[in-house]
DRENPAVEX-586376 format. One record per residue: residue in three letters; x, y, z of N, C-alpha, C, O, CB in turn. Coordinates in Angstrom, 2 decimals, decimal comma, always signed. Atoms other than C-alpha are relative to their C-alpha. Glycine has a CB too. Layout:
% residues N
  res     n_px     n_py     n_pz    ca_px    ca_py    ca_pz     c_px     c_py     c_pz     o_px     o_py     o_pz    cb_px    cb_py    cb_pz
  ALA        X        Y        Z        X        Y        Z        X        Y        Z        X        Y        Z        X        Y        Z
...
END
This chain:
% residues 109
  res     n_px     n_py     n_pz    ca_px    ca_py    ca_pz     c_px     c_py     c_pz     o_px     o_py     o_pz    cb_px    cb_py    cb_pz
  PRO    +0,72    -1,30    -0,23    +0,32    -0,13    +0,06    +0,50    +1,49    -0,16    +1,55    +1,70    +0,44    -0,36    -0,08    +1,22
  HIS    -0,61    -1,44    +0,00    +0,96    +3,77    -0,69    +0,15    +0,63    +1,78    -0,74    +0,60    +2,62    -1,23    +1,10    -1,05
  THR    +0,07    -0,59    -1,24    +2,10    +5,38    +2,47    +0,96    +1,21    -0,08    +2,00    +1,16    -0,74    +0,34    -1,01    +1,12
  GLU    -0,49    -1,53    -0,20    +3,16    +9,22    +3,28    +0,63    +0,17    +1,27    -0,01    -0,18    +2,26    -1,18    +1,06    -0,07
  VAL    -0,38    -0,56    -1,17    +5,22   +10,38    +5,85    +0,43    +1,63    -0,09    +1,01    +2,14    -1,04    +1,12    -0,88    +0,48
  LEU    -0,01    -1,39    -0,37    +5,36   +13,87    +6,99    +0,54    +0,33    +1,31    +0,02    +0,09    +2,40    -1,28    +0,49    -0,05
  VAL    -0,64    -0,71    -1,54    +7,65   +15,50    +9,60    +1,16    +1,08    -0,58    +2,27    +0,90    -1,08    +0,96    -1,45    +1,27
  SER    -0,67    -1,23    +0,41    +8,79   +18,87    +8,87    +0,52    +0,46    +1,39    +0,03    +0,07    +2,45    -1,00    +1,11    -0,79
  PRO    -0,54    -0,70    -1,49   +11,08   +21,04   +11,62    -1,09    +0,85    +0,64    -0,86    +1,25    +1,78    +1,38    +1,09    -0,21
  VAL    +0,91    -0,95    -0,65    +7,87   +23,18   +12,30    -0,59    -1,02    +0,86    -0,50    -1,03    +2,08    -1,04    +0,87    -0,95
  ILE    +0,93    +1,02    -0,87    +5,65   +20,16   +13,20    +0,81    -0,60    +1,12    +0,25    -0,78    +2,20    -0,61    -1,27    -0,91
  LEU    -0,82    +0,46    -0,92    +8,53   +18,77   +15,08    -0,06    +1,04    +1,24    -0,45    +0,55    +2,30    +1,40    -0,18    -0,63
  SER    -0,48    -0,90    -0,71    +9,23   +21,90   +17,02    -1,30    +0,17    +1,02    -1,30    +0,24    +2,25    +0,51    +1,25    -0,88
  HIS    +1,19    -0,11    -1,03    +5,56   +22,24   +18,07    -0,07    -1,05    +0,70    -0,07    -0,75    +1,89    -1,31    +0,20    -0,53
  LEU    -0,05    +1,29    -0,71    +5,47   +18,57   +19,27    +0,87    +0,25    +1,37    +0,47    +0,01    +2,50    +0,69    -1,18    -1,00
  LEU    -0,92    +0,38    -0,79    +8,41   +18,91   +21,11    -0,63    +1,33    +1,25    -0,52    +1,11    +2,46    +1,76    +0,02    -0,80
  ALA    +0,30    -0,71    -0,90    +6,79   +22,41   +22,66    -1,14    -0,48    +0,71    -1,08    -0,27    +1,92    -0,09    +1,14    -0,42
  GLN    +0,77    +0,71    -0,63    +3,91   +20,67   +23,61    +0,28    -0,81    +1,28    -0,01    -0,53    +2,45    -0,35    -0,63    -0,81
  ILE    -0,71    +0,68    -1,07    +5,53   +18,09   +25,47    +0,54    +0,38    +1,00    +0,32    -0,15    +2,09    +0,76    -0,51    -0,30
  ALA    -0,68    -0,80    -0,97    +7,66   +20,38   +27,28    -0,97    +0,67    +1,03    -0,74    +0,77    +2,23    +0,82    +1,05    -0,73
  MET    +0,90    -0,80    -0,83    +4,62   +22,32   +28,45    -0,72    -1,10    +0,71    -0,97    -0,88    +1,89    -0,99    +1,02    -0,83
  ARG    +1,18    +0,78    -0,90    +2,37   +19,35   +29,58    +0,54    -1,66    -0,52    +0,01    -2,37    -1,37    -2,05    +0,53    -0,59
  ARG    -0,65    +1,44    -0,19    +4,75   +15,98   +30,08    -0,97    -0,84    -0,32    -0,71    -1,71    -1,16    +0,54    -0,38    +1,42
  GLU    +0,72    +1,44    +0,04    +1,62   +13,76   +30,34    -0,41    -0,30    -1,09    -0,78    -1,47    -1,15    -1,10    -0,21    +0,79
  ILE    +0,39    +0,29    +1,18    +0,65   +14,11   +26,57    +1,39    -0,74    -0,76    +1,22    -1,34    -1,82    -0,59    +1,35    -0,67
  ARG    -0,74    +0,85    +0,35    +3,71   +12,59   +25,88    -0,10    -1,36    -0,74    +0,38    -1,61    -1,85    +0,39    -0,10    +0,84
  VAL    +0,36    +1,31    +0,48    +2,52    +9,07   +25,49    -0,91    +0,11    -1,10    -0,98    -0,75    -1,98    -0,58    -0,82    +1,03
  VAL    +1,22    +0,08    +1,29    -0,39   +10,27   +23,14    +1,36    +0,19    -1,30    +1,48    -0,68    -2,16    -1,62    +1,79    +0,05
  PHE    -0,74    -0,47    +1,06    +2,27   +11,66   +20,80    +0,91    -1,24    -0,22    +0,85    -1,49    -1,42    +0,76    +1,40    +0,31
  GLU    -0,78    +1,33    -0,02    +4,68    +8,31   +21,14    -1,40    -1,09    -0,77    -1,24    -1,72    -1,82    +0,59    -0,51    +2,03
  GLU    +1,01    +0,92    +0,61    +1,37    +6,30   +20,30    -0,20    +0,58    -1,77    -0,21    -0,19    -2,74    -1,62    +0,14    +1,05
  LEU    +0,26    -0,45    +1,41    +0,79    +8,54   +17,06    +1,05    +0,06    -0,82    +0,84    -0,07    -2,02    -0,55    +1,19    -0,09
  PHE    -1,09    -0,13    +1,06    +4,30    +8,96   +15,70    +0,88    -1,25    +0,02    +2,02    -1,08    -0,43    +0,92    +1,31    +0,24
  THR    -1,02    +1,23    -0,30    +5,94    +5,47   +16,38    -0,57    -0,90    -0,95    -1,77    -0,88    -1,25    +0,04    -0,67    +1,63
  VAL    +0,37    +0,83    +0,61    +6,13    +2,66   +14,17    -0,93    -1,05    +1,10    -0,60    -1,34    +2,25    +1,19    -0,47    -0,72
  GLY    +0,59    +0,73    -0,46    +3,04    +0,28   +14,79    -0,97    +0,68    +0,97    -1,83    +0,06    +1,59    +0,79    -0,86    +0,39
  GLY    +1,05    -0,89    -0,79    +1,24    +3,32   +16,64    -1,38    -0,09    -0,89    -1,67    -1,00    -1,67    +0,57    +1,74    +0,15
  ALA    +1,41    -0,42    +0,59    -2,23    +4,65   +15,44    +0,32    +0,49    -0,88    +1,40    +1,09    -0,80    -0,94    +0,82    +0,63
  GLU    -0,28    -0,49    +1,11    -2,42    +5,66   +12,00    -1,32    +0,87    -0,46    -2,37    +0,66    +0,16    +0,46    -1,12    -0,90
  ILE    +1,26    -0,39    +0,52    -4,98    +7,98    +9,86    -0,25    -0,85    -1,25    +0,53    -1,38    -2,04    -0,03    +1,53    -0,30
  PHE    +0,73    +0,86    +1,21    -7,11    +6,31    +7,45    -1,16    +0,97    -0,90    -1,99    +1,78    -0,50    -0,92    -1,46    +0,79
  PHE    +1,37    -0,38    +0,75    -9,33    +7,26    +4,61    -0,49    -1,14    -0,47    +0,12    -1,90    -1,22    +0,09    +1,00    -1,18
  HIS    +0,35    +1,01    +0,62   -11,87    +4,88    +4,15    -1,47    +0,33    -0,83    -1,97    +1,43    -0,62    -0,01    -1,10    +1,04
  PRO    +1,27    -0,32    +0,74   -15,15    +4,79    +1,85    -0,92    +0,00    +0,96    -0,93    -0,92    +1,77    -0,40    -0,94    -1,11
  GLN    +1,04    -0,58    -0,82   -17,97    +6,30    +3,69    -1,06    -1,44    +0,41    -1,66    -1,66    +1,46    -0,85    +1,36    -1,00
  ASP    +1,17    +1,28    -0,04   -20,14    +2,82    +2,99    +0,50    -0,80    +1,37    -0,22    -1,28    +2,24    +0,07    -1,23    -1,63
  LYS    -0,42    +0,93    -1,12   -17,81    +1,09    +5,41    -1,09    +0,39    +1,65    -1,21    -0,36    +2,62    +1,98    +0,36    +0,25
  TYR    +0,57    -0,28    -1,20   -19,94    +2,80    +8,12    -1,20    +0,22    -0,06    -1,74    +0,97    +0,75    +0,48    +0,90    +0,60
  GLN    +1,38    -0,16    +0,28   -23,25    +2,53    +6,73    -0,87    +1,03    +0,68    -1,68    +0,98    +1,60    -0,55    -1,16    +0,21
  LEU    +0,58    -1,35    -0,36   -24,24    +5,85    +6,99    -0,90    +0,63    -1,38    -0,54    +0,48    -2,55    +1,37    +1,09    +0,45
  ASP    +0,70    -1,05    +1,09   -26,83    +8,10    +4,88    +0,24    +1,33    +0,04    +1,03    +1,87    +0,83    -1,40    +0,02    +0,06
  GLN    -0,05    -1,22    +0,37   -27,21   +11,22    +3,70    -0,16    +0,81    +1,23    +0,60    +1,74    +1,50    -0,93    +0,26    -1,01
  GLU    +0,41    -0,76    -0,93   -28,95   +12,35    +6,72    +0,62    -0,40    +1,03    -0,06    -0,29    +2,06    -1,25    +0,07    +0,14
  SER    -0,93    -0,06    -1,22   -26,17   +11,50    +9,14    +0,65    +0,98    +0,31    +1,27    +1,75    -0,42    +0,85    -0,80    +0,02
  SER    -0,94    -1,52    -0,75   -24,69   +13,99   +11,35    +1,52    -0,60    +0,48    +1,74    -1,80    +0,64    -0,97    +0,80    +1,84
  PHE    -1,19    +0,72    -0,42   -20,96   +13,78   +12,44    +0,08    -0,95    +1,69    +0,85    -1,76    +2,19    +1,11    +1,25    -0,06
  ILE    -0,18    +1,04    -1,18   -21,68   +12,31   +15,64    -0,60    -1,47    -0,36    -0,23    -2,51    +0,18    -0,81    +0,60    +1,40
  ASP    +0,52    +1,47    +0,33   -23,68    +9,45   +14,05    +1,55    -0,71    -0,77    +1,68    -1,92    -1,00    -1,66    +0,07    -1,30
  LEU    -1,05    +0,55    +0,84   -20,24    +9,06   +12,18    +0,91    -0,35    +1,12    +1,54    -1,40    +1,06    +0,64    +0,99    -1,15
  GLU    -0,85    +0,09    -1,35   -18,37    +9,42   +15,66    -0,29    -1,59    +0,32    +0,52    -2,52    +0,27    -0,58    +1,19    +1,39
  ARG    +0,52    +1,38    -0,56   -20,54    +6,41   +16,87    +0,24    -1,23    -0,61    +0,52    -2,22    +0,07    -1,33    -0,01    +0,09
  ALA    -0,56    +1,03    +1,06   -19,84    +4,10   +13,76    +1,23    -0,23    +0,43    +1,55    -1,20    +1,12    +0,07    +0,45    -1,49
  ALA    -1,51    +0,16    -0,14   -16,24    +4,77   +13,87    +0,34    -0,56    +1,44    +1,15    -1,45    +1,67    +0,77    +1,44    -0,25
  GLU    -0,33    +0,88    -1,43   -16,29    +3,97   +17,62    -0,38    -1,48    -0,01    +0,39    -2,25    +0,56    -0,85    +0,62    +1,30
  GLN    +0,31    +1,51    -0,22   -18,07    +0,49   +17,26    +1,22    -0,35    -1,04    +0,63    -1,21    -1,69    -1,80    -0,64    -0,44
  LYS    -0,80    +0,55    +1,08   -15,03    -0,34   +14,67    +1,41    +0,23    +0,96    +2,43    -0,35    +0,60    -0,14    +0,89    -1,70
  GLY    -1,52    -0,13    -0,56   -12,08    +0,75   +17,23    +0,48    +1,48    -0,22    +1,41    +2,00    +0,39    +1,11    -1,09    -0,83
  GLU    -0,33    -1,21    +0,66   -11,91    +3,93   +15,54    -0,30    +1,44    +0,49    -1,22    +1,52    +1,30    -0,55    -0,12    -1,14
  LEU    +0,63    -1,29    -0,51   -12,13    +7,99   +16,12    +0,11    +0,57    -1,48    +0,96    +0,44    -2,37    +0,86    +0,92    +1,38
  ALA    +0,42    -0,81    +1,33   -13,65   +10,08   +13,42    +0,73    +1,36    +0,08    +0,55    +2,12    +1,03    -1,73    +0,27    -0,12
  LEU    -0,64    -1,21    +0,11   -11,57   +12,91   +12,50    -0,90    +1,15    -0,97    -1,02    +2,34    -0,70    +1,45    -0,35    -0,59
  GLY    +0,51    -0,71    +0,90   -13,49   +14,11    +9,55    -0,49    -0,40    -0,95    -1,07    -1,47    -0,78    +0,58    +0,65    -0,31
  VAL    +0,56    +0,67    +1,60   -14,57   +13,66    +5,47    +0,54    +0,85    -0,85    +0,61    +2,08    -0,95    -1,73    -0,06    -0,37
  TYR    -0,58    -0,59    +1,25   -12,94   +13,84    +2,56    -0,93    -0,04    -1,26    -1,36    -1,08    -1,76    +1,31    -0,73    -0,35
  ARG    +1,10    +0,05    +1,04   -15,23   +15,06    -0,18    +0,77    +0,22    -1,36    +1,51    +1,15    -1,67    -1,22    +1,20    +0,26
  LEU    -0,97    +0,13    +1,56   -13,84   +14,05    -3,82    -0,78    +1,10    -1,05    -0,12    +1,59    -1,97    -0,11    -1,97    -0,87
  GLN    +0,66    -0,95    +0,80   -16,44   +16,37    -5,53    -0,03    +1,43    +0,41    -0,68    +2,25    -0,24    -1,24    -0,40    -0,14
  ALA    +0,00    -1,66    -0,56   -15,82   +19,77    -3,57    +0,91    +0,50    -0,55    +1,73    -0,11    -1,23    +0,20    +0,38    +1,49
  ALA    -1,08    -1,00    +0,70   -13,85   +22,45    -4,60    +1,36    -0,31    +0,62    +1,45    -0,59    +1,82    -0,35    +1,68    +0,25
  PRO    -1,42    -0,13    -0,45   -10,16   +22,31    -4,23    +0,34    +0,58    +1,27    +0,06    +1,77    +1,39    +0,68    +0,73    -0,89
  GLY    -0,46    -0,94    -1,47    -8,93   +23,38    -0,72    -1,20    -0,19    +0,84    -1,16    -0,02    +2,06    +0,29    +1,90    -0,22
  LYS    +1,25    +0,70    -0,88   -12,51   +22,13    +0,34    -0,18    -1,13    +0,34    -0,95    -1,28    +1,29    -1,06    +0,05    -0,44
  ARG    +0,31    +1,01    +0,10   -12,45   +18,93    +0,04    +0,26    -0,92    +1,42    -0,28    -2,00    +1,61    +0,56    -0,33    -1,14
  LEU    -0,44    +0,95    -1,25   -10,91   +17,64    +3,56    -0,79    +1,05    +1,21    -0,36    +2,19    +1,37    +2,11    -0,24    +0,22
  GLN    +0,50    -0,49    -1,05   -13,26   +18,71    +6,55    +0,18    -0,68    +1,16    -0,42    -1,73    +1,39    -1,13    +0,19    -0,18
  LEU    +0,02    +0,76    -1,16   -12,06   +17,91    +9,87    -0,38    +0,88    +1,14    -0,28    +2,10    +1,28    +1,30    -0,66    +0,22
  ASN    +0,75    -0,24    -1,33   -13,77   +17,86   +13,32    -1,28    +1,40    -0,53    -1,28    +2,56    -0,14    +1,42    +0,61    +1,49
  PRO    +1,47    -0,82    +0,12   -17,22   +19,59   +11,93    -0,66    -0,17    +1,08    -0,43    -0,99    +1,98    -0,99    -0,40    -1,12
  PRO    +0,97    -0,21    -1,23   -19,91   +20,63   +14,13    -0,55    -1,47    +0,30    -0,92    -2,14    -0,67    -1,35    +1,15    -0,36
  ARG    +0,56    +1,24    +0,03   -21,11   +17,39   +15,63    -1,68    -0,27    -0,38    -2,23    -1,33    -0,65    +0,33    -0,47    +1,31
  SER    +1,46    +0,06    +0,37   -24,67   +18,09   +14,95    +0,02    +0,38    -1,52    -1,10    +0,76    -1,86    -0,99    +1,05    +0,93
  GLN    +0,15    -0,55    +1,36   -24,06   +19,04   +11,23    -0,35    -1,12    -0,81    +0,53    -1,99    -0,74    +1,25    +0,72    -0,54
  LEU    +0,27    +0,81    +1,18   -25,59   +16,82    +8,54    +1,10    +0,02    -1,01    +1,46    +1,04    -1,60    -1,24    +0,44    -0,63
  LEU    -1,19    +0,33    +0,79   -22,72   +15,18    +6,55    -0,32    -0,01    -1,61    +0,48    +0,31    -2,49    +0,54    -1,45    +0,48
  ALA    +0,11    -0,17    +1,68   -24,46   +14,91    +3,08    +0,40    -0,90    -0,63    +0,09    -0,81    -1,81    +0,66    +1,02    -0,64
  LEU    -0,97    +1,03    +0,52   -22,41   +11,96    +2,23    -0,13    -0,61    -1,37    -1,04    -1,41    -1,56    -0,03    -1,07    +0,86
  GLN    +0,20    +0,46    +1,23   -21,97   +11,18    -1,29    +0,83    -1,35    -0,23    +1,92    -1,48    +0,34    +0,34    +1,10    -0,94
  PRO    -0,88    +0,90    -0,07   -20,81    +7,80    -2,39    +1,28    -0,33    -0,36    +1,72    -1,47    -0,23    -0,40    -0,57    -0,27
  GLU    -1,26    -0,01    +0,02   -17,44    +8,68    -3,35    +0,80    +0,80    +0,87    +1,95    +1,20    +0,66    +0,27    +0,22    -1,06
  ASP    -0,59    -0,88    -1,26   -16,96   +10,63    +0,07    +0,96    -0,98    +0,45    +0,91    -2,13    +0,01    -1,14    +0,47    +1,31
  GLN    -0,69    +0,97    -1,11   -14,32    +9,08    +2,59    -0,12    +0,39    +1,16    -0,58    +1,50    +1,42    +1,36    -0,20    -0,07
  VAL    +0,10    -0,23    -1,79   -14,21    +8,96    +6,33    +1,39    +0,25    +0,51    +2,08    -0,72    +0,20    -0,62    -1,51    +0,94
  VAL    -1,01    -0,29    -0,71   -11,25   +10,21    +8,08    +0,14    -0,18    +1,40    -0,38    +0,55    +2,25    +0,19    +1,02    -0,23
  VAL    +0,05    +0,78    -1,26   -10,28    +8,04   +11,01    +1,42    -0,07    +0,53    +2,36    -0,04    -0,25    -0,60    -1,47    -0,23
  LEU    -1,14    +0,49    -0,56    -7,53    +7,40   +13,52    -0,30    -1,19    +0,43    -1,41    -1,40    +0,92    +0,54    +0,75    +0,96
  GLY    +0,54    +1,30    +0,00    -7,40    +3,90   +13,85    +1,47    -1,01    +0,54    +2,46    -0,42    +0,97    -0,69    -0,36    -1,72
  LEU    -1,23    +0,96    -0,13    -4,71    +0,82   +14,47    -0,01    -0,61    -1,06    -1,00    -1,30    -1,30    +0,07    -0,98    +1,11
  GLY    -0,32    +0,96    +1,54    -3,46    -0,70   +11,05    +0,00    -1,13    +0,01    +0,92    -1,71    -0,57    +1,21    +0,06    -0,68
  ASN    +0,27    +1,58    -0,09    -4,76    -4,17   +11,82    -0,70    -0,44    -0,92    -0,98    -1,63    -0,97    -0,64    -0,48    +1,12
END
């Protein structure tokens, strides 16, 4: 499978600053950014059995049942720069189209 890794000096410096200010979040960053840790996935929306009238909270619940954390939606038919919608309002209706993808955080098993 195709995989991309993005680690820029700016991102790394922000992570280190966060850890310096709040040491308890170190374990969260270790889980997110180490080999074998959690990953961000783009899954077809039909994996979650949602309809056009589903809200983001419905997506959160469906992802939770699969052991994942819903982050947002990627819309293939939206204008460039508007395709990725992260952390939408929980009550917002998603109006998902068949080609849309759900963005989740989960384990790569």
